[in-house]
C-alpha positions as CSV (number, residue, x, y, z in Angstrom):
1,X,17.7,98.3,-4.5
2,X,18.7,100.8,-7.2
3,X,18.6,100.1,-10.9
4,X,22.4,100.1,-11.1
5,X,23.3,98.3,-7.9
6,X,26.8,96.9,-8.1
7,X,27.4,98.2,-11.6
8,X,30.4,100.4,-12.4
9,X,29.9,103.7,-14.4
10,X,32.5,106.0,-15.8
11,X,31.4,109.6,-16.5
12,X,33.9,111.8,-18.3
13,X,33.8,115.4,-17.4
14,X,32.3,114.0,-14.3
15,X,32.7,117.1,-12.0
16,X,31.2,119.6,-14.5
17,X,27.7,120.9,-14.8
18,X,26.0,117.9,-16.5
19,X,28.7,115.5,-15.5
20,X,28.3,115.9,-11.7
21,X,24.5,115.6,-12.1
22,X,25.0,112.3,-13.9
23,X,27.5,111.0,-11.3
24,X,25.0,111.8,-8.5
25,X,22.2,110.2,-10.3
26,X,24.0,106.9,-10.8
27,X,25.3,106.9,-7.3
28,X,21.8,107.4,-5.9
29,X,20.8,104.3,-7.9
30,X,23.5,102.1,-6.3
31,X,26.3,102.3,-8.9
32,X,30.0,102.5,-8.3
33,X,30.7,105.9,-9.9
34,X,34.0,107.0,-11.5
35,X,34.4,110.8,-11.8
36,X,36.8,111.1,-14.7
37,X,38.2,114.5,-15.8
38,X,41.1,117.0,-15.7
39,X,39.8,119.0,-12.7
40,X,41.3,116.7,-10.0
41,X,40.4,118.9,-7.1
42,X,36.7,119.1,-8.1
43,X,36.6,115.4,-8.8
44,X,38.1,114.4,-5.4
45,X,35.7,116.8,-3.6
46,X,32.7,115.2,-5.3
47,X,34.0,111.7,-4.6
48,X,34.5,112.6,-0.9
49,X,31.0,113.9,-0.6
50,X,29.5,110.8,-2.2
51,X,31.5,108.2,-0.2
52,X,32.9,104.8,-0.6
53,X,31.3,103.9,-4.0
54,X,32.9,106.9,-5.7
55,X,36.3,107.2,-7.3
56,X,38.0,110.3,-8.8
57,X,40.5,109.6,-11.6
58,X,42.5,112.0,-13.7
59,X,41.6,111.8,-17.4
60,X,42.4,113.8,-20.5
61,X,39.9,112.2,-22.9
62,X,42.3,112.8,-25.8
63,X,45.1,110.9,-24.2
64,X,45.5,107.1,-25.1
65,X,47.7,106.5,-22.0
66,X,45.2,108.2,-19.7
67,X,42.4,106.0,-20.9
68,X,44.5,102.8,-20.4
69,X,45.4,103.9,-16.9
70,X,41.8,104.7,-16.0
71,X,40.5,101.4,-17.2
72,X,43.2,99.5,-15.2
73,X,42.5,101.6,-12.0
74,X,38.8,101.2,-12.3
75,X,38.9,97.4,-12.9
76,X,41.3,97.0,-9.9
77,X,38.9,98.9,-7.7
78,X,35.5,97.8,-8.9
79,X,35.8,95.1,-11.6
80,X,34.5,95.3,-15.2
81,X,33.0,98.5,-16.5
82,X,29.3,98.4,-17.2
83,X,28.5,101.9,-18.4
84,X,30.4,104.7,-20.1
85,X,29.0,108.2,-20.4
86,X,31.1,110.1,-22.9
87,X,30.1,113.5,-21.5
88,X,33.3,115.6,-21.7
89,X,33.3,118.2,-24.3
90,X,34.3,121.8,-25.2
91,X,32.7,124.7,-27.0
92,X,34.5,126.9,-29.4
93,X,34.5,130.7,-29.1
94,X,32.0,132.2,-31.5
95,X,33.7,133.1,-34.8
96,X,33.1,132.9,-38.5
97,X,34.8,130.0,-40.2
98,X,37.3,132.4,-41.9
99,X,38.3,133.8,-38.5
100,X,38.6,130.4,-36.7
101,X,42.1,129.2,-35.9
102,X,43.1,125.7,-36.9
103,X,44.1,125.1,-33.3
104,X,40.6,125.8,-32.2
105,X,39.2,123.4,-34.7
106,X,41.7,120.7,-33.6
107,X,41.1,121.3,-29.9
108,X,37.4,121.0,-30.3
109,X,37.6,117.7,-32.3
110,X,40.2,116.3,-30.0
111,X,37.9,116.7,-27.0
112,X,34.5,116.1,-28.6
113,X,35.2,113.3,-31.1
114,X,38.6,111.8,-30.5
115,X,37.9,111.6,-26.7
116,X,34.7,109.6,-27.4
117,X,36.4,107.3,-29.9
118,X,39.2,106.6,-27.4
119,X,36.7,106.0,-24.6
120,X,34.7,103.4,-26.6
121,X,37.9,101.7,-27.7
122,X,39.3,101.6,-24.1
123,X,36.2,100.3,-22.3
124,X,34.8,97.8,-24.8
125,X,37.1,95.0,-23.8
126,X,36.2,95.5,-20.1
127,X,32.5,95.5,-20.9
128,X,32.9,92.3,-23.0
129,X,34.6,90.6,-20.1
130,X,31.7,91.6,-17.9
131,X,29.1,90.2,-20.2
132,X,28.0,93.5,-21.9
133,X,27.3,97.1,-21.1
134,X,26.0,100.4,-22.3
135,X,27.7,103.5,-23.8
136,X,26.1,106.9,-24.2
137,X,27.7,109.6,-26.2
138,X,26.6,113.1,-25.4
139,X,26.0,115.0,-28.7
140,X,23.9,118.1,-29.3
141,X,21.0,119.5,-31.2
142,X,23.7,121.3,-33.2
143,X,24.3,117.8,-34.8
144,X,21.0,118.2,-36.7
145,X,21.7,121.4,-38.6
146,X,24.1,124.2,-39.1
147,X,24.9,126.9,-36.5
148,X,26.7,130.1,-37.6
149,X,29.8,131.0,-35.6
150,X,30.2,127.4,-34.2
151,X,31.6,125.4,-37.0
152,X,34.1,123.3,-35.0
153,X,31.5,122.4,-32.3
154,X,28.7,121.7,-34.8
155,X,30.9,119.6,-37.1
156,X,32.2,117.6,-34.1
157,X,28.7,116.8,-32.9
158,X,27.8,115.6,-36.4
159,X,30.8,113.3,-36.2
160,X,29.5,111.9,-32.9
161,X,26.4,110.7,-34.7
162,X,28.4,108.6,-37.1
163,X,30.7,107.3,-34.4
164,X,27.7,106.2,-32.3
165,X,26.0,104.3,-35.1
166,X,29.2,102.6,-36.2
167,X,30.0,101.5,-32.6
168,X,26.5,100.2,-32.1
169,X,26.9,97.9,-35.2
170,X,30.3,96.7,-34.1
171,X,29.5,96.0,-30.5
172,X,25.8,94.9,-30.6
173,X,26.6,91.2,-30.7
174,X,28.8,91.6,-27.6
175,X,25.7,92.8,-25.7
176,X,27.0,96.3,-25.7
177,X,24.5,99.0,-26.6
178,X,25.6,102.4,-27.9
179,X,23.3,105.4,-28.1
180,X,23.5,109.2,-28.1
181,X,21.7,112.0,-26.3
182,X,21.2,115.3,-28.1
183,X,20.4,118.0,-25.5
184,X,19.2,121.5,-26.5
185,X,20.4,124.4,-24.4
186,X,21.1,123.2,-20.9
187,X,21.7,125.6,-18.0
188,X,25.4,124.8,-17.3
189,X,28.6,126.8,-17.1
190,X,29.2,125.9,-20.8
191,X,26.2,128.0,-21.6
192,X,26.1,130.6,-18.8
193,X,29.8,131.5,-18.8
194,X,31.9,132.9,-21.6
195,X,34.2,130.4,-23.3
196,X,36.7,133.2,-23.7
197,X,37.1,136.2,-21.3
198,X,35.5,139.3,-22.7
199,X,33.2,137.4,-25.1
200,X,29.5,136.9,-24.5
201,X,28.2,133.7,-23.1
202,X,25.7,131.7,-25.2
203,X,23.0,132.5,-22.7
204,X,23.5,136.2,-23.4
205,X,22.2,136.0,-26.9
206,X,20.0,132.8,-26.9
207,X,16.3,133.0,-25.9
208,X,14.1,129.9,-25.6
209,X,11.0,132.1,-25.7
210,X,9.8,131.1,-29.2
211,X,9.9,127.3,-28.5
212,X,7.3,124.9,-27.3
213,X,8.9,124.6,-23.8
214,X,10.2,128.2,-23.4
215,X,13.1,127.6,-20.9
216,X,16.5,126.1,-20.7
217,X,16.9,122.5,-19.7
218,X,18.2,121.5,-16.3
219,X,21.1,119.0,-16.0
220,X,18.9,116.7,-13.9
221,X,16.5,116.3,-16.9
222,X,19.3,115.0,-19.0
223,X,20.4,112.7,-16.2
224,X,16.9,111.2,-15.9
225,X,17.0,110.4,-19.6
226,X,20.5,109.0,-19.4
227,X,19.5,106.7,-16.5
228,X,16.7,105.3,-18.6
229,X,18.8,104.7,-21.7
230,X,21.5,102.8,-19.8
231,X,19.0,100.7,-17.7
232,X,17.4,97.4,-18.7
233,X,14.2,99.3,-19.3
234,X,15.8,100.4,-22.6
235,X,17.4,97.1,-23.5
236,X,16.2,97.1,-27.1
237,X,17.6,100.6,-27.9
238,X,20.9,100.9,-29.7
239,X,22.3,103.2,-32.3
240,X,19.4,105.6,-31.3
241,X,19.5,109.3,-31.0
242,X,17.5,110.8,-28.1
243,X,16.7,114.5,-28.6
244,X,15.9,116.4,-25.4
245,X,15.4,120.0,-26.5
246,X,12.1,121.4,-25.4
247,X,11.0,121.6,-29.1
248,X,14.0,123.6,-30.3
249,X,14.5,121.6,-33.5
250,X,10.8,121.8,-34.3
251,X,11.0,125.6,-34.7
252,X,8.9,128.4,-33.2
253,X,5.7,127.2,-31.5
254,X,2.2,128.7,-31.8
255,X,2.1,131.6,-29.4
256,X,-0.8,132.0,-27.0
257,X,-1.8,135.4,-28.4
258,X,-2.2,133.9,-31.9
259,X,-5.5,132.3,-30.9
260,X,-7.4,129.8,-33.0
261,X,-9.3,130.8,-36.2
262,X,-13.0,130.2,-36.0
């Protein structure tokens, strides 16, 4: 029997690079999985491949009505929601603050912060009815410093930290845990493909070579951490920040050619 047998999980951005990995991970562990996102074709295709315990639903995370409809549909199909993975997010095109359009700032916050806020607000009553649950907000290592050219994204991920901690305090006595994962650079379309046509992708100018683990993370590595955090094995963790970055935040590692002084 899997760790999540009979439990219902919503993954936003569920058909994307990390999202689809998370959906598959929960499904393999026995969960009812809800693939929530705007790409209806990709969501339906993934649900069809997984089978009867998978449901694809349309969701714009910044839409209150969408969230209300998703919760109703999921409860009608599977019952109370046990786990929410606030995975959906967008990256802004690289630009100095003075060259960043207000619309870019608002779009980034709408998806990355408002979407998570609305998700928590919408699923908390369902989790309470089911006796508790677990929420994980996907943040970023960019929430631990400044990153030139990415002010909207960086600021939005800092905001996720405050949202996570506040939600953990408000929901703890309802047996609902709220944590965040802060990935470094993960090999997904968000990193490998340009956010705007004609602009370089993040992978074009980022090199992990100086860091302790000199490679990009794979989505499956984030999934394995996520499965642990939302399982009973992590039942005492709430309001916590789990950094998964191969040592990026530590700074450059000692290189092999440096040797050791006698």
